[in-house]
C-alpha positions in Angstrom: 97.1 139.5 111.9 99.9 141.7 110.4 102.1 140.9 113.4 101.5 137.2 113.0 102.3 137.3 109.3 105.5 139.2 110.1 106.5 136.5 112.7 105.7 133.8 110.1 108.1 135.6 107.6 110.9 135.4 110.2 110.2 131.8 110.9 110.0 130.9 107.2 113.5 132.4 106.6 114.9 130.2 109.5 113.1 127.2 108.1 114.7 127.7 104.7 118.1 127.9 106.3 117.5 124.7 108.2 116.2 122.9 105.1 119.5 123.2 103.3 119.1 126.5 101.4 121.4 128.5 103.7 124.4 128.5 101.2 122.2 129.2 98.2 120.6 132.2 100.0 124.0 133.6 101.2 125.3 133.7 97.6 122.4 135.6 96.1 124.1 139.0 96.7 126.8 140.9 98.5 124.3 143.3 100.1 120.6 143.5 100.8 119.7 145.2 97.5 121.5 142.6 95.4 119.9 139.9 97.5 116.4 141.2 96.8 117.1 141.8 93.1 118.1 138.1 92.7 115.2 136.6 94.5 113.2 136.2 91.3 116.1 134.3 89.7 116.0 131.9 92.7 112.3 131.5 92.3 112.8 130.6 88.6 115.3 127.9 89.6 113.0 126.5 92.3 110.1 126.4 89.8 112.0 123.7 87.9 111.5 121.4 90.8 108.2 122.7 92.2 106.2 123.3 89.0 103.0 124.3 90.9 105.0 127.0 92.7 103.4 130.5 92.4 106.1 132.8 93.6 105.9 136.6 94.1 108.2 139.1 92.3 110.4 141.8 93.7 111.8 144.9 92.2 114.1 147.5 93.9 114.4 151.2 93.2 117.1 153.3 94.9 116.1 156.3 96.9 118.0 159.1 98.4 121.0 158.4 100.7 120.4 154.9 101.8 116.7 154.5 101.3 115.1 152.2 98.8 111.7 151.3 97.4 110.8 147.6 97.3 108.0 146.7 94.9 106.2 143.5 95.7 103.9 141.8 93.1 101.8 138.7 93.9 98.8 136.9 92.6 97.9 136.0 96.3 96.4 138.9 98.2 96.9 139.7 101.8 100.3 138.1 102.3 102.4 141.2 101.8 103.0 141.5 105.6 105.2 138.4 105.5 107.8 140.3 103.4 109.0 142.6 106.3 109.6 139.6 108.5 111.7 137.9 105.8 113.7 141.0 104.8 114.4 142.1 108.3 115.6 138.6 109.2 117.8 138.4 106.1 119.3 141.8 106.8 120.1 140.9 110.4 121.5 137.5 109.7 123.4 137.9 106.4 124.4 141.6 106.4 124.5 142.6 110.1 122.0 145.3 109.4 118.8 146.5 111.0 116.0 147.4 108.6 113.0 149.7 109.1 110.1 148.9 106.6 106.8 150.6 106.1 104.1 150.4 103.4 103.9 153.5 101.2 101.3 152.3 98.8 99.1 149.3 98.1 97.1 148.8 94.9 96.1 146.2 92.3 97.3 146.0 88.7 95.8 144.0 85.9 98.0 141.5 84.2 97.4 138.3 82.1 96.8 136.1 85.1 94.3 138.6 86.6 94.7 141.2 89.3 98.1 141.3 90.9 98.7 142.9 94.3 101.3 145.6 94.1 102.7 146.8 97.4 105.5 149.5 97.7 107.6 149.2 100.8 110.0 152.0 102.0 113.2 150.3 103.3 115.6 152.3 105.5 118.7 150.5 106.8 121.1 151.2 109.7 124.3 149.2 110.3 123.7 146.6 113.0 127.1 147.2 114.5 126.3 150.9 115.0 123.2 150.0 116.9 125.1 147.5 119.1 127.7 150.3 119.8 125.0 152.7 120.7 123.4 150.2 123.1 126.7 149.5 124.8 127.4 153.2 125.4 124.1 154.0 127.1 121.8 152.2 129.5 119.1 150.0 128.0 115.7 151.8 128.0 117.3 155.3 128.3 115.4 158.4 127.3 117.8 159.1 124.3 117.0 155.6 122.9 113.3 156.1 123.3 113.7 159.5 121.6 115.5 157.9 118.6 112.6 155.4 118.2 110.1 158.2 118.3 112.0 160.2 115.8 112.2 157.2 113.4 108.5 156.7 113.6 107.9 160.4 113.0 110.1 160.3 109.9 108.2 157.3 108.4 104.9 159.1 109.0 106.1 162.3 107.3 107.3 160.2 104.3 103.8 158.7 104.0 102.1 162.1 104.3 104.4 163.5 101.6 103.6 160.6 99.3 99.9 161.1 99.8 100.1 164.9 99.0 102.1 164.5 95.8 99.9 165.3 92.7 100.3 162.6 90.0 99.9 163.7 86.4 99.5 160.8 84.1 101.1 162.7 81.2 104.2 163.6 83.2 104.7 161.1 86.0 104.0 157.5 86.5 102.7 156.0 89.8 106.1 154.7 90.7 107.7 158.0 89.9 105.5 159.7 92.4 106.5 157.1 95.0 110.2 157.7 94.3 109.7 161.4 94.8 108.4 160.9 98.3 111.5 159.0 99.6 113.3 161.0 102.2 116.9 160.6 103.4 117.6 157.4 105.2 120.5 156.1 107.2 123.3 153.8 106.1 124.4 152.7 102.6 122.4 150.3 100.5 125.2 149.1 98.3 128.9 148.4 98.8 131.4 151.2 98.4 132.7 149.7 95.1 132.2 152.1 92.2 132.6 150.7 88.7 134.3 152.7 85.9 132.6 152.8 82.5 134.2 153.6 79.1 133.3 156.8 77.2 132.3 154.7 74.2 131.6 151.0 73.6 134.7 149.4 72.2 133.0 146.6 70.2 131.9 146.5 66.6 128.3 145.8 65.8 129.1 142.6 63.8 131.3 141.3 66.5 128.6 142.0 69.2 125.9 140.2 67.1 128.3 137.2 66.5 129.5 137.1 70.1 125.9 137.2 71.5 124.0 135.3 68.9 120.9 135.2 71.0 119.9 138.8 71.9 117.1 141.1 70.9 116.9 144.9 71.2 113.4 146.5 70.9 111.9 149.9 71.6 108.8 151.0 73.5 106.6 150.1 70.5 108.1 146.6 70.5 109.8 147.2 67.2 112.9 145.1 66.8 116.0 147.2 66.4 118.7 144.6 66.6 119.0 140.8 66.9 121.8 138.3 67.2 122.8 136.2 64.2 121.2 133.0 65.5 117.9 134.8 66.4 117.8 135.8 62.7 118.7 132.3 61.6 115.9 130.5 63.6 113.3 133.4 63.4 113.5 134.4 59.8 112.3 137.9 58.9 112.5 139.3 62.5 114.6 142.3 61.2 113.5 142.5 57.6 109.8 142.2 58.2 108.0 145.1 59.9 106.3 143.1 62.6 106.3 143.9 66.3 108.2 141.6 68.7 104.9 140.3 70.3 103.8 139.0 66.9 106.9 136.7 66.8 107.1 135.8 70.5 104.8 135.3 73.4 105.9 135.6 77.1 105.7 132.3 78.8 107.2 133.5 82.1 106.4 135.6 84.0 102.7 135.7 83.1 102.6 139.4 82.2 101.3 141.4 79.3 103.8 141.9 76.5 104.5 145.6 76.8 107.4 147.7 78.2 105.5 148.8 81.3 104.7 145.3 82.4 108.2 144.0 81.6 109.7 146.8 83.7 107.6 145.8 86.7 109.2 142.3 86.6 112.6 143.4 85.4 114.4 141.2 87.9 112.5 138.1 86.8 113.9 135.6 84.4 111.9 135.9 81.1 111.0 133.0 78.8 109.8 133.8 75.3 108.4 131.3 72.9 108.1 131.7 69.1 104.6 131.7 67.6 104.0 128.8 65.2 102.0 130.9 62.8 105.0 133.2 62.2 107.4 130.4 61.5 108.3 129.1 58.0 106.4 126.0 56.9 109.5 123.8 57.3 109.9 124.7 61.0 106.2 124.5 62.0 106.5 120.7 62.6 109.5 121.2 65.0 109.2 122.3 68.6 108.9 126.0 69.0 112.1 127.9 70.0 112.1 129.0 73.6 114.5 131.7 74.8 115.4 132.3 78.4 117.2 135.3 79.7 117.3 138.8 81.2 115.5 142.0 80.2 117.6 145.1 80.6 116.1 148.6 80.2 118.4 151.2 78.5 117.1 154.5 79.6 119.2 156.7 77.2 118.0 154.7 74.2 114.5 154.1 75.5 115.0 150.5 74.4 115.0 147.1 76.1 117.6 144.4 75.4 116.8 140.8 75.9 120.0 138.8 76.6 119.1 135.2 76.2 119.9 131.6 75.4 117.9 128.7 74.0 116.0 127.0 76.7 117.2 123.5 76.2 117.7 120.8 78.8 119.2 117.8 76.9 120.8 116.7 73.7 117.5 115.2 72.6 115.8 118.6 72.8 118.7 120.1 70.9 118.3 117.6 68.1 114.5 118.0 68.1 115.0 121.8 67.6 117.4 121.1 64.7 120.1 123.0 66.5 123.7 122.2 67.3 126.1 123.0 70.1 128.0 125.3 67.7 124.9 127.5 67.6 125.5 128.4 71.2 128.3 130.9 72.0 131.3 129.3 73.6 131.0 131.6 76.6 127.4 130.7 77.1 127.0 128.2 80.0 124.0 126.7 78.2 126.5 124.4 76.4 127.7 123.0 79.7 124.2 122.8 81.2 123.0 120.7 78.3 126.0 118.3 78.6 125.8 118.2 82.4 122.1 117.7 82.3 122.5 114.9 79.7 124.8 113.2 82.2 122.4 113.8 85.0 119.5 112.4 82.9 121.7 109.3 82.2 122.3 109.0 85.9 118.6 109.5 86.7 117.8 106.8 84.1 120.3 104.5 85.8 118.9 105.4 89.2 115.3 104.7 87.9 116.5 101.3 86.7 118.1 100.6 90.0 114.9 101.6 91.8 113.0 99.4 89.5 115.3 96.5 90.2 115.2 97.3 93.9 111.4 97.2 93.8 111.5 93.9 91.9 113.9 92.5 94.5 111.6 93.7 97.3 108.7 91.9 95.7 110.8 88.8 95.2 112.0 89.1 98.8 108.3 89.3 100.0 107.5 86.3 97.9 110.5 84.5 99.2 109.5 85.3 102.8 106.0 83.9 102.1 107.4 80.8 100.5 109.9 80.4 103.4 107.0 80.7 105.8 105.2 78.0 104.0 108.3 75.8 104.0 108.8 76.3 107.7 105.2 75.6 108.4 105.5 72.3 106.4 108.8 71.5 108.1 107.4 72.2 111.6 104.5 69.9 110.7 107.0 67.1 110.0 109.5 67.6 112.8 109.4 69.3 116.3 110.4 73.0 115.9 113.6 72.8 118.0 114.7 69.7 116.0 113.9 71.4 112.7 115.8 74.5 113.7 118.9 72.4 114.6 118.7 70.6 111.2 118.4 74.0 109.4 121.5 75.2 111.1 123.4 72.0 110.0 123.8 70.6 113.5 123.3 67.0 114.5 120.3 66.3 116.7 121.3 64.3 119.7 118.9 61.6 120.9 117.0 62.5 124.1 115.8 60.2 126.9 112.4 60.8 128.4 111.8 59.1 131.8 108.1 59.0 131.3 105.6 59.7 128.5 102.3 58.3 127.3 102.0 56.7 123.8 98.8 55.9 121.9 98.1 53.7 119.0 94.9 53.4 117.1 93.6 51.5 114.0 90.4 50.9 112.1 88.5 47.7 112.8 88.2 45.4 109.8 90.3 47.8 107.7 91.5 44.9 105.4 88.0 43.9 104.5 87.1 47.5 103.8 90.1 47.8 101.4 89.1 44.7 99.6 85.6 45.9 99.0 86.2 49.5 98.0 88.0 51.6 95.3 91.3 53.0 96.4 90.0 56.6 96.2 87.2 55.7 98.7 89.8 54.5 101.2 91.9 57.6 100.7 88.9 59.8 101.3 87.9 57.9 104.4 91.3 58.0 105.9 91.8 61.7 105.0 88.5 62.6 106.7 89.4 60.6 109.8 93.0 61.8 110.1 91.9 65.4 109.6 89.7 65.2 112.6 92.4 63.5 114.6 95.0 66.1 113.6 92.7 68.9 114.9 92.4 67.1 118.2 96.3 67.0 118.6 96.2 70.8 118.7 93.3 70.8 121.1 95.0 68.5 123.7 98.6 69.4 122.9 99.9 66.0 122.0 102.5 65.2 119.4 101.6 63.2 116.3 104.4 60.8 115.6 103.2 59.0 112.4 100.5 57.3 110.4 100.9 54.0 108.7 98.0 52.9 106.7 95.0 53.0 109.1 97.3 53.2 112.2 97.7 56.5 114.0 100.4 57.1 116.7 100.6 60.1 119.1 102.7 60.7 122.3 102.3 63.0 125.3 105.3 64.4 127.1 107.6 64.3 124.0 109.3 66.3 122.7 108.4 68.7 125.4 108.1 67.0 128.8 104.9 67.8 130.7 103.4 66.3 133.9 99.9 66.0 132.5 101.0 63.8 129.5 98.7 60.9 130.5 95.6 63.1 130.9 96.2 64.8 127.6 96.6 61.5 125.7 93.5 60.1 127.5 91.4 63.1 126.5 92.7 62.8 123.0 91.7 59.1 122.9 88.2 60.0 124.0 88.0 62.6 121.3 89.2 60.0 118.7 86.4 57.7 119.7 83.8 60.5 119.2 85.3 61.7 115.9 85.3 58.2 114.5 81.5 58.1 114.7 81.5 61.0 112.2 83.4 59.0 109.6 81.4 56.6 107.4 82.4 53.1 106.3 82.3 53.2 102.5 81.1 49.6 102.4 78.2 49.6 104.9 77.5 53.3 105.2 77.8 53.0 109.0 80.2 54.8 111.2 83.6 53.1 111.4 85.0 51.6 114.6 88.5 52.1 116.0 90.6 50.4 118.6 92.8 52.5 120.8 95.7 51.4 123.1 97.6 53.5 125.6 100.8 52.8 127.6 103.0 54.9 129.8 106.7 54.5 130.2 110.2 55.7 129.2 111.4 56.2 125.6 114.4 57.4 123.7 113.6 59.9 120.9 115.8 61.2 118.1 116.2 61.9 114.4 117.3 59.1 112.1 118.3 59.3 108.5 119.8 62.0 106.2 117.1 61.8 103.6 113.6 62.4 104.8 114.7 62.5 108.4 112.2 61.3 111.0 111.7 62.0 114.6 111.4 58.5 116.0 110.6 56.9 119.4 112.5 53.8 120.6 112.0 51.5 123.5 109.8 48.8 124.9 107.1 51.4 125.7 106.4 51.7 122.0 105.9 48.0 121.6 103.7 47.7 124.7 101.5 50.6 123.5 101.1 48.8 120.1 100.2 45.6 122.0 97.5 47.4 123.9 96.0 48.6 120.6 96.1 45.2 118.9 94.6 43.4 122.0 91.9 46.0 122.4 88.2 45.8 121.5 86.2 47.9 119.0 85.3 51.4 120.2 87.3 50.8 123.4 90.3 52.6 124.9 92.6 49.9 126.2 95.0 50.9 129.0 98.1 49.2 130.3 98.7 49.0 134.1 101.2 51.9 134.0 98.8 54.0 132.0 96.0 53.1 134.6 98.3 54.2 137.4 99.1 57.5 135.7 95.3 58.3 135.3 94.2 57.1 138.7 92.5 59.8 140.7 92.7 62.2 137.8 88.9 62.5 137.2 88.5 59.6 134.7 86.1 56.6 134.8 88.1 53.5 134.3 86.9 49.9 134.5 89.1 46.8 135.0 89.2 44.4 132.0 91.1 41.7 133.8 94.1 39.6 133.2 94.8 38.8 129.5 97.6 37.1 127.6 99.6 39.8 125.7 101.9 38.7 122.8 105.5 38.9 123.9 104.6 40.2 127.3 102.8 37.3 129.0 99.9 37.9 131.3 98.9 41.5 132.0 96.0 43.1 133.9 94.5 45.8 131.7 91.8 48.4 131.9 89.2 50.3 129.7 89.0 54.1 129.8 85.3 55.0 129.8 85.0 58.8 130.1 86.3 62.0 131.7 84.1 62.7 134.6 84.9 66.4 134.7 84.5 67.3 131.0 81.7 67.4 128.5 81.8 66.1 125.0 82.1 69.6 123.6 85.1 70.2 125.9 86.7 66.9 124.9 86.2 67.8 121.2 87.4 71.4 121.6 84.1 72.8 120.4 83.1 76.2 121.9 80.2 76.1 124.3 78.1 79.0 125.6 76.7 78.4 129.1 73.9 80.4 130.6 76.1 83.0 132.2 77.7 83.8 128.8 81.2 82.9 130.0 83.4 80.9 127.6 84.3 77.4 128.8 87.9 76.1 128.2 88.6 72.7 126.7 90.2 70.0 128.8 93.3 70.5 126.8 93.3 74.1 127.9 92.6 73.2 131.5 95.7 71.2 131.8 97.8 73.3 129.5 100.6 74.4 131.7 103.6 74.0 129.3 104.3 75.8 126.0 102.3 74.6 123.0 103.7 71.4 121.4 104.2 71.8 117.6 102.4 69.3 115.4 104.8 66.9 113.7 104.8 64.0 111.2 105.1 60.3 110.7 108.0 58.5 112.4 109.5 55.2 113.3 107.9 53.0 110.7 110.1 50.0 111.7 108.9 49.9 115.3 105.6 48.6 114.5 105.7 47.0 111.2 106.2 43.6 112.9 102.9 43.9 114.7 100.1 45.1 112.3 97.0 46.0 114.3 94.2 46.0 111.9 92.2 43.6 114.1 91.7 41.1 111.3 
């Protein structure tokens, strides 16, 4: 498990680099020690975006000649073995260094959030370039290389033994002091070769320092306040004059540790956030938000005191106003000024972004509604015109008239419709026609014929237009048989009996096209239309009247047809006509497009489906009113 966690640590470092944190990680420090010391600051920054984040804390102590102690604190137990994987990967990638890490001590310490796991790692470094040079100068797997590895392991074991044998006296040495005493000599420098120069005395006056750093607090091991910046005194009255301890004025918000020197030193690299206690504030300030200070704790060993260099934790001008503070209260050199102004700009941009997102969402909703309405409009348009015709009109193109060499046209009307209209209320007529036409419209989809128009009680369909099909006559014939059956389900509002219809069918050539700019219609032109209308007007109640050409188109197609004989047709002279009786190969359910379930459980197709060899023909609307106004066919 330890090996798996270590490998996970290496992978996690690579994952962070690939996720866009590479530059941020590289700028944390110029060497491994500085990098580790600034990890807590990085975690504090990330906690602003990931508020549920529960990050560990790291603290470094320098050992003798290149060794260091790494203190690891975490609320989550058992994950300490991830740390060597991360640190070794960082050392190799960023600082060209190999690191040897081992656990010297592992224990639990009680803090405000409960027991924290405290693990002490011994870290010994060796320059990566030296290792590569050594590998280049001797064969891989040589006895000298193996001896070096064994010597390194032996050194680590002796360090651990020495740590375990050190007597710890609570009155003289702390636990971490005992760990420091056990660190042996390592290899390679931990820090850069740069050596700073410090002055013999501090060349700054006390007043100037307190004015230049208006937010700072110096307190001793007993938490007694020794010194405070001018604005700390301004916003926390009595902090110097009253004899109260610092923890009576402030509580530690982050990290979640006990307010004492020992706990603060454990998390010295963390960013600390202190918040004033409401009960210690003057009455006038109790109604305002409590002051939060964010900054760094620095231990001054010679004075045995801690200095808290801080700034107000403010994120916007609104928070500044709510705290009754001004930008002038913040030192000019303090970047908090810039952060407040930049964050204000960022908040304004975020507000604008939120508004844009809101508008975008509104546009998306409107777009969806528009798409739904467009779909409804297209459905209505395709119900009025053939789809290819409607598409051409939408594109602004003229629809050229098309000639169809052969098609089959059907007309039907209601017998004694004029008498029914005279005896009924208009709404009864509308209800009767709506019931009848709804049944007919469903049959157009079953048999793939095109509805041309309805005029009063007259209903006109065509097969083979606008999409030519060889089976146009059979489709129209099946449709006619279905009309006759459907008519029996529609009641005469006068007599209460089923209505009777006449149906006429003729086959021949037509010319089809769109006429008109307003309310354009897809119309059929030619003598075939007139002849089909004559077949209907000269027909008999509940009969399907066929012209000679329609008879020839249906001959030997599985239909029962009887000869009516020679009759006088208006405008056509004498014609031999026929009556369509039934489809010999289809049941009534198949004609009506009703599902049927035979004994074997297999679904039976409708006649329309049997002959359906061409693409589905879209339903359309009323057309060519003028063609048959001159010959009303109500049978009266």
